[in-house]
Each structure stands twice: as structure tokens, then as C-alpha cells.
The first five atom37 places (N, CA, C, CB, O) and aatype in JSON, in Angstrom:
{
  "aatype": [12, 16, 15, 3, 9, 19, 11, 2, 10, 11, 19, 11, 7, 13, 1, 8, 7, 2, 15, 6, 18, 15, 7, 7, 18, 1, 19, 11, 11, 6, 6, 16, 10, 9, 6, 0, 19, 6, 2, 18, 1, 15, 3, 8, 19, 1, 13, 10, 5, 1, 3, 6, 6, 2, 12, 1, 0, 12, 10, 6, 15, 15, 18, 3, 3, 16, 5, 19, 1, 3, 0, 0, 15, 0, 1, 10, 11, 15, 19, 19, 7, 1, 5, 0, 3, 18, 10, 11, 11, 7, 10, 11, 19, 9, 7, 10, 6, 19, 2, 0, 15, 15, 1, 0, 10, 12, 3, 10, 17, 2, 18, 15, 0, 18, 1, 19, 1, 16, 9, 11, 10, 11, 6, 15, 19, 14, 19, 14, 2, 11, 13, 3],
  "atom_mask": [
    [1, 1, 1, 1, 1],
    [1, 1, 1, 1, 1],
    [1, 1, 1, 1, 1],
    [1, 1, 1, 1, 1],
    [1, 1, 1, 1, 1],
    [1, 1, 1, 1, 1],
    [1, 1, 1, 1, 1],
    [1, 1, 1, 1, 1],
    [1, 1, 1, 1, 1],
    [1, 1, 1, 1, 1],
    [1, 1, 1, 1, 1],
    [1, 1, 1, 1, 1],
    [1, 1, 1, 0, 1],
    [1, 1, 1, 1, 1],
    [1, 1, 1, 1, 1],
    [1, 1, 1, 1, 1],
    [1, 1, 1, 0, 1],
    [1, 1, 1, 1, 1],
    [1, 1, 1, 1, 1],
    [1, 1, 1, 1, 1],
    [1, 1, 1, 1, 1],
    [1, 1, 1, 1, 1],
    [1, 1, 1, 0, 1],
    [1, 1, 1, 0, 1],
    [1, 1, 1, 1, 1],
    [1, 1, 1, 1, 1],
    [1, 1, 1, 1, 1],
    [1, 1, 1, 1, 1],
    [1, 1, 1, 1, 1],
    [1, 1, 1, 1, 1],
    [1, 1, 1, 1, 1],
    [1, 1, 1, 1, 1],
    [1, 1, 1, 1, 1],
    [1, 1, 1, 1, 1],
    [1, 1, 1, 1, 1],
    [1, 1, 1, 1, 1],
    [1, 1, 1, 1, 1],
    [1, 1, 1, 1, 1],
    [1, 1, 1, 1, 1],
    [1, 1, 1, 1, 1],
    [1, 1, 1, 1, 1],
    [1, 1, 1, 1, 1],
    [1, 1, 1, 1, 1],
    [1, 1, 1, 1, 1],
    [1, 1, 1, 1, 1],
    [1, 1, 1, 1, 1],
    [1, 1, 1, 1, 1],
    [1, 1, 1, 1, 1],
    [1, 1, 1, 1, 1],
    [1, 1, 1, 1, 1],
    [1, 1, 1, 1, 1],
    [1, 1, 1, 1, 1],
    [1, 1, 1, 1, 1],
    [1, 1, 1, 1, 1],
    [1, 1, 1, 1, 1],
    [1, 1, 1, 1, 1],
    [1, 1, 1, 1, 1],
    [1, 1, 1, 1, 1],
    [1, 1, 1, 1, 1],
    [1, 1, 1, 1, 1],
    [1, 1, 1, 1, 1],
    [1, 1, 1, 1, 1],
    [1, 1, 1, 1, 1],
    [1, 1, 1, 1, 1],
    [1, 1, 1, 1, 1],
    [1, 1, 1, 1, 1],
    [1, 1, 1, 1, 1],
    [1, 1, 1, 1, 1],
    [1, 1, 1, 1, 1],
    [1, 1, 1, 1, 1],
    [1, 1, 1, 1, 1],
    [1, 1, 1, 1, 1],
    [1, 1, 1, 1, 1],
    [1, 1, 1, 1, 1],
    [1, 1, 1, 1, 1],
    [1, 1, 1, 1, 1],
    [1, 1, 1, 1, 1],
    [1, 1, 1, 1, 1],
    [1, 1, 1, 1, 1],
    [1, 1, 1, 1, 1],
    [1, 1, 1, 0, 1],
    [1, 1, 1, 1, 1],
    [1, 1, 1, 1, 1],
    [1, 1, 1, 1, 1],
    [1, 1, 1, 1, 1],
    [1, 1, 1, 1, 1],
    [1, 1, 1, 1, 1],
    [1, 1, 1, 1, 1],
    [1, 1, 1, 1, 1],
    [1, 1, 1, 0, 1],
    [1, 1, 1, 1, 1],
    [1, 1, 1, 1, 1],
    [1, 1, 1, 1, 1],
    [1, 1, 1, 1, 1],
    [1, 1, 1, 0, 1],
    [1, 1, 1, 1, 1],
    [1, 1, 1, 1, 1],
    [1, 1, 1, 1, 1],
    [1, 1, 1, 1, 1],
    [1, 1, 1, 1, 1],
    [1, 1, 1, 1, 1],
    [1, 1, 1, 1, 1],
    [1, 1, 1, 1, 1],
    [1, 1, 1, 1, 1],
    [1, 1, 1, 1, 1],
    [1, 1, 1, 1, 1],
    [1, 1, 1, 1, 1],
    [1, 1, 1, 1, 1],
    [1, 1, 1, 1, 1],
    [1, 1, 1, 1, 1],
    [1, 1, 1, 1, 1],
    [1, 1, 1, 1, 1],
    [1, 1, 1, 1, 1],
    [1, 1, 1, 1, 1],
    [1, 1, 1, 1, 1],
    [1, 1, 1, 1, 1],
    [1, 1, 1, 1, 1],
    [1, 1, 1, 1, 1],
    [1, 1, 1, 1, 1],
    [1, 1, 1, 1, 1],
    [1, 1, 1, 1, 1],
    [1, 1, 1, 1, 1],
    [1, 1, 1, 1, 1],
    [1, 1, 1, 1, 1],
    [1, 1, 1, 1, 1],
    [1, 1, 1, 1, 1],
    [1, 1, 1, 1, 1],
    [1, 1, 1, 1, 1],
    [1, 1, 1, 1, 1],
    [1, 1, 1, 1, 1],
    [1, 1, 1, 1, 1],
    [1, 1, 1, 1, 1]
  ],
  "atom_positions": [
    [[-16.39, 6.54, 4.55], [-15.47, 7.45, 5.27], [-14.06, 7.03, 5.09], [-15.8, 7.51, 6.75], [-13.21, 7.91, 4.96]],
    [[-13.67, 5.64, 5.08], [-12.38, 5.2, 5.05], [-11.67, 5.52, 3.72], [-12.37, 3.8, 5.33], [-10.49, 5.87, 3.77]],
    [[-12.27, 5.42, 2.54], [-11.82, 5.83, 1.62], [-11.59, 7.2, 1.23], [-12.34, 5.35, 1.0], [-10.81, 7.5, 0.32]],
    [[-12.33, 8.13, 1.98], [-11.86, 9.65, 1.85], [-10.81, 9.9, 2.61], [-12.86, 10.68, 2.23], [-10.09, 10.86, 2.35]],
    [[-10.57, 9.11, 3.63], [-9.42, 9.62, 4.54], [-8.29, 9.11, 4.24], [-9.55, 9.39, 5.89], [-7.22, 9.68, 4.4]],
    [[-8.46, 7.96, 3.77], [-7.01, 6.85, 2.76], [-6.37, 7.82, 1.38], [-7.99, 4.91, 1.7], [-5.18, 8.0, 1.11]],
    [[-7.3, 8.25, 0.8], [-6.79, 9.18, -0.7], [-6.11, 10.3, -0.21], [-8.11, 9.85, -1.78], [-5.29, 10.78, -1.0]],
    [[-6.21, 10.77, 0.73], [-5.29, 12.33, 1.4], [-4.55, 11.62, 2.0], [-5.99, 13.64, 2.51], [-4.95, 11.92, 3.12]],
    [[-3.48, 10.63, 2.24], [-2.57, 9.66, 2.68], [-1.77, 9.23, 1.55], [-3.22, 8.53, 3.32], [-2.25, 8.61, 0.6]],
    [[-0.15, 9.66, 1.68], [0.57, 9.29, 0.75], [1.67, 8.47, 1.88], [1.07, 10.6, -0.27], [2.6, 9.16, 2.3]],
    [[1.61, 7.36, 2.24], [3.01, 6.33, 2.67], [3.88, 6.69, 2.11], [3.09, 4.88, 2.4], [3.8, 6.64, 0.89]],
    [[5.11, 7.2, 2.72], [6.54, 7.15, 2.34], [7.34, 6.45, 2.77], [7.1, 8.02, 2.46], [8.49, 6.4, 2.33]],
    [[6.78, 5.56, 3.97], [7.76, 4.63, 4.53], [7.41, 3.51, 5.56], [0.0, 0.0, 0.0], [6.42, 3.84, 6.21]],
    [[7.79, 2.56, 5.83], [7.19, 1.88, 7.23], [8.62, 1.58, 8.0], [6.14, 0.22, 6.94], [9.78, 1.87, 7.72]],
    [[8.21, 1.08, 8.77], [9.36, 0.87, 9.9], [8.42, -0.85, 10.84], [9.5, 2.93, 11.31], [7.29, -1.18, 11.22]],
    [[9.75, -1.4, 10.78], [9.08, -2.98, 11.55], [9.99, -3.33, 12.83], [9.22, -4.6, 10.32], [10.99, -2.66, 13.1]],
    [[9.58, -4.38, 13.57], [10.71, -4.16, 14.73], [9.95, -4.82, 16.11], [0.0, 0.0, 0.0], [8.79, -5.22, 16.15]],
    [[10.71, -4.84, 16.97], [10.41, -5.21, 18.31], [11.5, -4.46, 19.36], [10.48, -6.86, 18.39], [12.25, -3.56, 18.97]],
    [[11.49, -4.83, 20.43], [12.61, -4.11, 21.51], [14.12, -4.58, 20.87], [12.41, -4.81, 23.42], [15.1, -3.85, 20.71]],
    [[14.02, -5.76, 20.61], [15.63, -6.05, 19.77], [15.96, -6.15, 18.66], [16.23, -7.04, 19.94], [16.95, -6.8, 18.3]],
    [[15.11, -5.47, 17.82], [15.75, -5.29, 16.21], [14.71, -4.13, 15.58], [15.64, -7.02, 15.09], [13.7, -3.81, 16.21]],
    [[14.9, -3.77, 14.8], [14.2, -3.12, 14.12], [14.5, -2.6, 12.57], [14.02, -2.27, 14.9], [15.71, -2.8, 12.45]],
    [[14.08, -2.14, 11.52], [14.42, -2.11, 10.33], [13.23, -1.1, 9.42], [0.0, 0.0, 0.0], [12.33, -0.54, 10.03]],
    [[13.32, -1.01, 8.26], [12.38, 0.08, 7.3], [12.68, -0.36, 6.22], [0.0, 0.0, 0.0], [13.35, -1.33, 5.87]],
    [[11.86, 0.8, 5.45], [11.93, 0.46, 3.88], [11.06, 2.03, 3.55], [10.93, -1.39, 3.28], [10.13, 2.43, 4.25]],
    [[11.42, 2.52, 2.74], [11.51, 3.49, 2.18], [10.52, 3.72, 0.69], [12.86, 3.51, 2.09], [11.12, 3.44, -0.34]],
    [[9.49, 4.07, 0.57], [8.9, 3.79, -0.7], [9.59, 4.42, -1.94], [7.52, 4.23, -0.63], [10.04, 5.55, -1.73]],
    [[9.72, 4.03, -2.95], [10.05, 4.34, -4.17], [8.97, 5.77, -4.83], [9.93, 2.85, -4.98], [7.92, 6.0, -4.24]],
    [[9.29, 6.48, -5.82], [8.64, 7.35, -5.9], [7.53, 6.93, -6.93], [9.42, 8.41, -6.12], [6.41, 7.37, -6.7]],
    [[7.75, 5.93, -8.3], [6.97, 5.44, -8.76], [6.13, 4.14, -8.11], [7.51, 5.34, -9.72], [5.1, 3.73, -8.63]],
    [[6.53, 3.74, -7.27], [6.16, 2.29, -6.89], [4.73, 2.88, -6.17], [7.45, 1.3, -5.73], [4.48, 4.0, -5.75]],
    [[3.86, 1.55, -6.22], [2.36, 1.35, -5.41], [2.7, 1.03, -4.26], [1.3, 0.25, -5.9], [3.87, 0.77, -3.99]],
    [[1.71, 0.98, -3.36], [1.67, 0.47, -1.92], [1.53, -0.82, -1.92], [0.65, 0.99, -1.08], [1.88, -1.48, -0.95]],
    [[0.99, -1.37, -3.03], [1.26, -3.17, -3.09], [2.46, -3.47, -3.4], [0.44, -4.04, -4.17], [3.01, -4.44, -2.88]],
    [[2.97, -2.83, -4.14], [4.56, -3.19, -4.78], [5.33, -2.86, -3.62], [5.16, -2.2, -6.24], [6.06, -3.81, -3.32]],
    [[5.47, -1.87, -2.82], [6.11, -1.36, -1.8], [6.14, -2.58, -1.04], [5.51, -0.14, -1.15], [7.2, -3.1, -0.7]],
    [[4.73, -3.2, -0.7], [4.98, -4.15, 0.52], [5.43, -5.34, 0.1], [3.8, -4.42, 1.35], [5.97, -6.09, 0.92]],
    [[5.28, -5.71, -1.22], [5.81, -7.05, -1.48], [7.45, -6.47, -1.85], [4.84, -7.98, -2.88], [8.31, -7.32, -2.09]],
    [[7.7, -5.39, -1.87], [9.28, -5.26, -2.07], [10.06, -5.14, -0.9], [9.67, -4.09, -2.88], [11.2, -5.53, -0.68]],
    [[9.1, -4.4, -0.04], [9.89, -4.7, 1.85], [9.92, -6.08, 2.04], [8.85, -4.08, 3.45], [11.05, -6.5, 2.28]],
    [[8.9, -7.02, 2.01], [8.86, -8.18, 2.37], [10.48, -9.14, 1.86], [7.41, -8.66, 1.74], [11.23, -9.9, 2.48]],
    [[10.46, -8.62, 0.47], [11.44, -9.77, -0.12], [12.9, -9.08, 0.3], [11.25, -10.05, -2.05], [13.95, -9.68, 0.5]],
    [[12.63, -7.57, 0.36], [14.3, -6.97, 0.93], [14.46, -7.84, 2.23], [14.42, -4.95, 1.46], [15.36, -8.67, 2.32]],
    [[13.71, -7.65, 3.06], [13.74, -8.29, 4.33], [14.44, -9.84, 4.41], [12.27, -8.33, 4.77], [15.45, -10.24, 4.99]],
    [[13.41, -10.52, 3.58], [13.97, -12.2, 3.44], [15.54, -12.08, 3.37], [13.35, -13.12, 1.82], [16.34, -12.71, 4.07]],
    [[15.93, -10.88, 2.12], [17.48, -10.91, 1.4], [18.08, -10.53, 2.38], [17.89, -9.99, 0.1], [19.18, -11.07, 2.42]],
    [[17.9, -9.84, 3.24], [18.53, -9.07, 4.44], [19.09, -10.08, 5.36], [17.46, -8.14, 5.25], [20.27, -10.14, 5.71]],
    [[17.75, -11.18, 5.83], [18.32, -12.11, 6.82], [18.95, -12.76, 6.16], [17.57, -12.88, 7.61], [20.14, -12.79, 6.5]],
    [[18.7, -13.34, 5.3], [19.94, -14.51, 4.44], [21.28, -13.97, 4.45], [19.66, -14.77, 2.63], [22.23, -14.58, 4.94]],
    [[21.35, -13.0, 4.01], [22.71, -12.18, 3.95], [23.46, -12.23, 5.46], [22.34, -10.47, 3.49], [24.66, -12.33, 5.74]],
    [[22.43, -12.13, 6.18], [23.1, -11.91, 7.48], [23.67, -12.68, 8.08], [22.51, -11.57, 8.27], [24.63, -12.48, 8.81]],
    [[22.93, -14.05, 7.73], [23.08, -15.46, 8.27], [24.15, -15.46, 7.39], [21.87, -16.67, 8.17], [25.06, -15.78, 8.16]],
    [[24.64, -15.34, 6.36], [25.63, -16.03, 5.47], [26.91, -15.11, 6.12], [25.29, -15.87, 3.56], [27.92, -15.74, 6.45]],
    [[26.88, -13.69, 6.3], [27.96, -13.48, 6.95], [28.64, -13.96, 8.16], [27.87, -12.61, 7.04], [29.82, -14.3, 8.31]],
    [[27.52, -13.89, 9.09], [28.16, -14.49, 10.11], [28.34, -15.84, 10.17], [27.65, -14.18, 11.09], [29.02, -16.23, 11.12]],
    [[27.86, -16.8, 9.3], [28.63, -18.01, 9.04], [30.11, -17.95, 8.85], [28.12, -18.59, 7.91], [30.98, -18.47, 9.56]],
    [[30.26, -17.11, 7.61], [31.54, -16.81, 7.15], [32.66, -16.07, 8.53], [31.21, -15.73, 5.8], [33.77, -16.56, 8.74]],
    [[32.38, -15.42, 8.95], [32.85, -14.6, 9.77], [32.89, -15.78, 11.15], [31.87, -13.13, 9.84], [33.69, -15.52, 12.05]],
    [[32.25, -16.72, 11.26], [32.68, -17.68, 12.74], [33.57, -18.73, 11.79], [31.01, -18.67, 13.85], [34.25, -19.47, 12.5]],
    [[33.68, -18.92, 10.64], [34.86, -19.96, 9.93], [35.85, -19.06, 9.94], [34.64, -20.63, 8.31], [36.79, -19.63, 10.49]],
    [[36.22, -17.75, 9.57], [37.26, -17.2, 9.53], [37.93, -17.07, 10.7], [37.1, -16.22, 9.02], [39.12, -16.78, 10.79]],
    [[37.1, -17.32, 11.69], [37.72, -16.41, 13.12], [38.29, -17.82, 14.17], [36.02, -15.22, 14.18], [38.66, -17.59, 15.32]],
    [[38.29, -18.79, 13.8], [38.4, -19.95, 14.88], [39.49, -19.82, 15.62], [38.45, -21.32, 14.35], [39.56, -20.56, 16.6]],
    [[40.8, -18.71, 15.31], [41.43, -18.43, 16.44], [41.46, -17.28, 17.5], [42.36, -18.52, 16.1], [42.35, -17.05, 18.32]],
    [[40.21, -16.57, 17.28], [39.76, -15.37, 17.73], [38.68, -15.4, 18.6], [39.49, -14.62, 16.76], [37.71, -14.91, 18.01]],
    [[38.34, -15.81, 19.94], [37.71, -16.0, 20.82], [36.33, -14.52, 20.85], [38.86, -16.22, 22.0], [35.11, -14.71, 20.86]],
    [[36.94, -13.37, 20.85], [36.26, -12.42, 21.4], [35.38, -12.47, 19.9], [37.17, -10.98, 22.0], [34.16, -12.67, 19.95]],
    [[35.98, -12.31, 18.73], [35.05, -12.31, 17.41], [34.37, -13.27, 17.17], [35.63, -12.18, 16.27], [33.26, -13.21, 16.65]],
    [[34.99, -14.34, 17.53], [33.8, -15.81, 17.49], [32.77, -15.7, 18.21], [34.3, -17.22, 18.05], [31.68, -15.9, 17.66]],
    [[32.82, -15.39, 19.51], [31.73, -15.02, 20.38], [30.96, -13.94, 20.02], [32.16, -14.77, 21.59], [29.84, -13.99, 20.52]],
    [[31.16, -13.07, 19.37], [30.27, -11.93, 18.93], [29.68, -12.24, 17.86], [30.87, -10.7, 18.71], [28.57, -11.72, 17.82]],
    [[29.98, -13.0, 16.75], [29.43, -13.56, 15.46], [28.34, -14.75, 16.01], [30.78, -14.21, 14.41], [27.16, -14.88, 15.71]],
    [[29.01, -15.41, 16.75], [28.03, -16.64, 17.43], [26.72, -16.21, 17.92], [28.72, -17.34, 18.73], [25.65, -16.7, 17.59]],
    [[26.94, -14.99, 18.96], [25.75, -14.55, 19.21], [24.72, -13.85, 18.42], [25.93, -13.97, 20.02], [23.5, -13.89, 18.5]],
    [[25.67, -13.06, 17.46], [25.14, -12.36, 16.14], [23.87, -13.23, 15.49], [26.47, -12.27, 14.97], [22.69, -12.94, 15.27]],
    [[24.72, -14.49, 15.27], [24.01, -15.91, 14.36], [23.17, -16.17, 15.18], [24.87, -17.37, 13.98], [22.27, -16.54, 14.42]],
    [[22.68, -16.28, 16.38], [21.55, -16.93, 17.41], [20.63, -15.87, 17.29], [22.0, -17.25, 19.12], [19.45, -16.13, 17.54]],
    [[21.03, -14.36, 16.86], [20.01, -13.29, 16.87], [19.12, -13.62, 15.43], [20.8, -11.66, 16.91], [17.91, -13.77, 15.29]],
    [[20.3, -13.66, 14.4], [19.5, -13.76, 12.83], [19.05, -14.76, 13.06], [20.22, -13.78, 11.39], [17.88, -14.58, 12.74]],
    [[19.13, -15.75, 13.38], [18.21, -17.31, 13.7], [16.92, -16.9, 14.21], [18.93, -18.47, 15.0], [15.84, -17.05, 13.64]],
    [[17.11, -16.4, 15.23], [16.05, -15.78, 16.19], [14.59, -14.92, 15.17], [0.0, 0.0, 0.0], [13.36, -15.03, 15.15]],
    [[15.49, -14.21, 14.52], [14.87, -12.99, 13.67], [14.32, -13.75, 12.37], [16.14, -11.68, 13.22], [13.25, -13.28, 11.96]],
    [[14.81, -14.82, 11.64], [14.16, -15.89, 10.87], [13.22, -16.41, 11.46], [14.9, -16.87, 10.5], [12.08, -16.18, 11.06]],
    [[13.43, -17.21, 12.54], [12.05, -17.86, 13.02], [10.94, -17.08, 13.03], [12.09, -18.35, 14.34], [9.85, -17.39, 12.54]],
    [[11.26, -15.89, 13.68], [10.16, -15.11, 13.93], [9.23, -14.38, 12.92], [10.6, -14.27, 14.65], [8.06, -14.01, 13.09]],
    [[10.18, -14.25, 11.63], [9.36, -13.83, 10.46], [8.81, -14.98, 9.99], [10.1, -13.12, 9.36], [7.74, -14.72, 9.46]],
    [[9.09, -16.24, 9.95], [8.5, -17.3, 9.16], [6.97, -17.36, 10.4], [9.79, -18.99, 8.95], [5.91, -17.66, 9.84]],
    [[6.92, -17.21, 11.3], [6.21, -17.62, 12.31], [4.95, -16.64, 11.97], [6.99, -17.49, 13.77], [3.87, -17.12, 11.63]],
    [[5.19, -15.01, 12.09], [4.25, -14.0, 12.26], [4.5, -13.39, 11.29], [4.2, -13.25, 13.35], [3.54, -12.64, 11.13]],
    [[5.57, -13.16, 10.13], [5.65, -12.04, 9.06], [6.3, -10.94, 9.55], [0.0, 0.0, 0.0], [6.82, -10.85, 10.66]],
    [[6.26, -9.87, 8.47], [6.8, -8.61, 9.03], [5.81, -7.38, 10.17], [7.22, -7.88, 7.63], [4.92, -6.71, 9.66]],
    [[6.07, -7.28, 11.29], [5.3, -6.46, 12.19], [5.58, -5.39, 11.97], [5.38, -6.62, 13.42], [6.7, -4.99, 12.28]],
    [[4.18, -4.14, 11.04], [4.8, -2.98, 10.64], [4.32, -2.32, 12.12], [4.25, -2.25, 9.06], [3.27, -2.5, 12.73]],
    [[5.62, -1.41, 12.5], [5.08, -0.78, 14.03], [4.97, 0.55, 13.38], [6.25, -0.85, 15.63], [4.6, 1.36, 14.23]],
    [[5.14, 1.08, 12.28], [5.02, 2.85, 12.33], [4.65, 2.79, 10.41], [0.0, 0.0, 0.0], [4.91, 1.91, 9.58]],
    [[4.09, 3.87, 10.3], [4.32, 4.53, 9.18], [4.84, 5.78, 8.9], [3.45, 4.53, 8.74], [4.61, 6.55, 9.84]],
    [[5.35, 6.22, 8.13], [5.61, 7.66, 7.65], [4.78, 7.77, 6.38], [7.23, 8.0, 7.35], [4.84, 7.01, 5.41]],
    [[3.74, 9.16, 6.57], [2.88, 9.64, 5.48], [3.23, 10.78, 5.22], [1.55, 9.65, 5.66], [4.03, 11.37, 5.96]],
    [[2.71, 11.35, 4.14], [2.64, 12.61, 4.08], [1.17, 13.02, 3.77], [3.61, 13.07, 3.15], [0.4, 12.48, 2.98]],
    [[0.98, 14.08, 4.55], [-0.58, 14.54, 4.58], [-0.4, 15.94, 5.01], [-1.66, 13.66, 5.68], [0.63, 16.46, 5.43]],
    [[-1.96, 16.64, 4.79], [-2.37, 17.54, 5.7], [-2.44, 17.58, 7.09], [-3.27, 17.74, 5.43], [-2.39, 16.46, 7.61]],
    [[-2.53, 18.35, 7.7], [-2.55, 18.08, 9.24], [-4.09, 17.76, 8.99], [-2.06, 19.48, 10.48], [-4.42, 16.88, 9.78]],
    [[-5.13, 18.16, 8.18], [-6.51, 18.17, 8.45], [-6.8, 16.75, 8.32], [-7.35, 19.09, 7.52], [-7.57, 16.21, 9.12]],
    [[-6.13, 15.97, 7.18], [-6.17, 14.75, 6.7], [-5.66, 13.45, 8.4], [-4.89, 14.86, 5.1], [-6.26, 12.51, 8.92]],
    [[-4.77, 13.89, 8.61], [-3.96, 13.47, 9.8], [-5.14, 13.29, 10.47], [-2.81, 14.46, 10.5], [-5.73, 12.22, 10.63]],
    [[-5.56, 14.67, 10.95], [-6.68, 14.72, 11.99], [-7.68, 13.66, 11.74], [-7.42, 16.08, 11.99], [-7.92, 12.77, 12.56]],
    [[-8.16, 13.74, 10.79], [-9.24, 12.62, 10.27], [-9.08, 11.49, 10.66], [-9.35, 12.41, 8.95], [-9.86, 10.8, 11.32]],
    [[-7.7, 11.14, 10.14], [-7.33, 9.69, 10.35], [-7.36, 9.31, 11.74], [-5.96, 9.38, 9.82], [-7.96, 8.27, 12.03]],
    [[-6.6, 10.22, 12.97], [-6.66, 10.04, 13.76], [-8.12, 9.96, 14.7], [-5.85, 10.62, 13.85], [-8.22, 9.07, 15.54]],
    [[-9.08, 10.84, 14.52], [-10.64, 10.92, 15.04], [-11.26, 9.38, 14.52], [-11.63, 12.46, 14.18], [-12.05, 8.82, 15.28]],
    [[-10.87, 8.7, 13.19], [-11.53, 7.48, 12.56], [-10.82, 6.63, 13.48], [-11.33, 7.15, 10.87], [-11.51, 5.76, 14.0]],
    [[-9.31, 6.69, 13.88], [-9.03, 5.44, 14.04], [-8.18, 5.28, 15.31], [-8.42, 4.93, 12.84], [-7.23, 4.51, 15.44]],
    [[-8.68, 6.16, 16.28], [-8.15, 6.49, 17.08], [-8.49, 5.14, 18.67], [-8.59, 8.07, 17.02], [-7.95, 5.1, 19.77]],
    [[-9.38, 4.43, 18.19], [-9.45, 3.6, 19.34], [-9.75, 2.07, 18.57], [-10.72, 4.18, 20.5], [-10.32, 1.07, 19.01]],
    [[-9.2, 2.32, 17.4], [-9.26, 1.03, 16.6], [-7.77, 0.33, 16.4], [-9.91, 1.39, 15.11], [-6.82, 1.1, 16.48]],
    [[-7.52, -0.84, 16.18], [-6.69, -1.45, 15.28], [-7.06, -2.58, 14.47], [-5.72, -1.78, 15.89], [-7.63, -3.57, 14.93]],
    [[-6.79, -2.46, 13.47], [-7.2, -3.47, 12.43], [-6.02, -4.37, 11.74], [-7.92, -2.68, 11.29], [-5.06, -3.76, 11.27]],
    [[-6.04, -5.42, 11.67], [-4.68, -6.16, 10.93], [-5.43, -6.67, 9.62], [-3.84, -7.67, 11.94], [-6.61, -7.04, 9.68]],
    [[-4.91, -6.68, 8.77], [-5.0, -6.84, 7.66], [-4.15, -8.0, 7.03], [-4.81, -5.73, 7.23], [-3.0, -8.03, 7.46]],
    [[-4.52, -9.11, 5.95], [-3.75, -9.99, 5.68], [-3.65, -9.54, 3.81], [-4.39, -11.57, 6.28], [-4.56, -9.39, 2.99]],
    [[-2.42, -9.45, 3.69], [-2.4, -9.06, 1.92], [-2.03, -10.53, 1.54], [-0.98, -7.66, 1.23], [-1.75, -11.39, 2.37]],
    [[-2.06, -10.74, -0.02], [-2.15, -11.97, -0.79], [-0.3, -11.96, -0.98], [-3.34, -11.82, -2.44], [0.4, -10.98, -1.24]],
    [[0.07, -13.14, -0.8], [1.29, -13.38, -0.44], [1.66, -13.14, -2.21], [1.58, -14.97, 0.5], [0.87, -13.81, -2.86]],
    [[2.62, -12.41, -3.06], [3.03, -12.54, -3.92], [4.44, -12.7, -4.36], [2.55, -11.92, -4.25], [4.87, -12.97, -5.48]],
    [[5.26, -12.4, -2.94], [6.64, -12.58, -3.12], [6.92, -13.98, -2.49], [7.47, -11.39, -2.46], [6.6, -14.15, -1.31]],
    [[7.47, -14.92, -3.14], [7.4, -16.05, -2.55], [8.04, -16.27, -0.94], [8.01, -16.85, -3.51], [9.23, -15.98, -0.84]],
    [[7.54, -16.63, 0.0], [7.88, -16.72, 1.51], [8.59, -18.07, 2.01], [6.53, -16.57, 2.33], [8.03, -19.13, 2.27]],
    [[10.04, -17.74, 2.08], [10.72, -19.39, 2.52], [10.33, -20.04, 3.74], [12.34, -19.39, 2.75], [10.07, -19.44, 4.78]],
    [[10.27, -21.57, 3.53], [9.69, -22.29, 4.64], [10.69, -22.49, 5.56], [9.09, -23.54, 4.3], [10.47, -23.09, 6.61]],
    [[12.23, -21.84, 5.13], [13.33, -21.84, 5.82], [14.3, -21.29, 5.09], [13.66, -22.98, 6.26], [14.29, -21.22, 3.87]],
    [[15.57, -20.7, 6.14], [16.52, -20.08, 5.62], [18.03, -20.9, 5.5], [16.53, -18.89, 6.4], [18.82, -20.94, 6.44]],
    [[18.24, -21.43, 4.43], [19.4, -22.21, 3.91], [20.25, -21.6, 3.08], [19.03, -23.28, 3.26], [21.22, -22.21, 2.63]]
  ]
}
């Protein structure tokens, strides 16, 4: 039953986050769903690392501007929190963009309206145990 429903859906993108931040990923044209998930995770790790580097650089260069320093410090605290959240929980997908017929979407809704299912994907992208 599930395979009949899933074969009629094409995932176009993912959204992740919570009330404090969100992000997403668009599936590339020739990318498989497994490749998309791996690339999504890898891109997110790189984004968090770059964000931390940028905030640290801003802090170093803004030693005489209290407002910029305070803003960069707050942003750095947020980045470190998101890194810790990622290391503890991974990416929490909160939405999918799919391409499907209305019939396929209704079948999915009828099948899964009262179900929540979590799956663990095999890690193929190295996940850092810290962000340095």
C-alpha cells in the first residue's frame, strides 16, 4: 500500500527548523532522494560552520562598535545553539514540497492522516562531533 502511494509523489524540497530559525533545500533535477538528503545535511553543516566563522570575524573587526559587537555576539550565541541542536537531534524536517496529482495527495492523506513515522537514515555524510 505505502509503495503505491509513494511512487506517485515527487519530492521537490525540504523545510527544517523551529520557532527560532528555519531553512530548506531544493532537490536538484537529477538528484535521487537519498542523494538530496545527504546533500541537504552536508549543506546545512557547511552553512552552520560559515555562519560561525562570519560572526567570529565580525566580532574581531567590531571591537570599537558596541552595537555591531552586541548583534554579532547574539547571533554567534544563536549559531552555537543551532550547532548543538543539530549535533543532538540532527535536522528536523518540518515540511516537504511534493509534486503529485490531487488523487495521489488524497491517498497519502487518507493513509497517513493519524500516523507519525520517524525513520533513521544511514549516515553517509560525515557528521562533525563539534564545530571548530
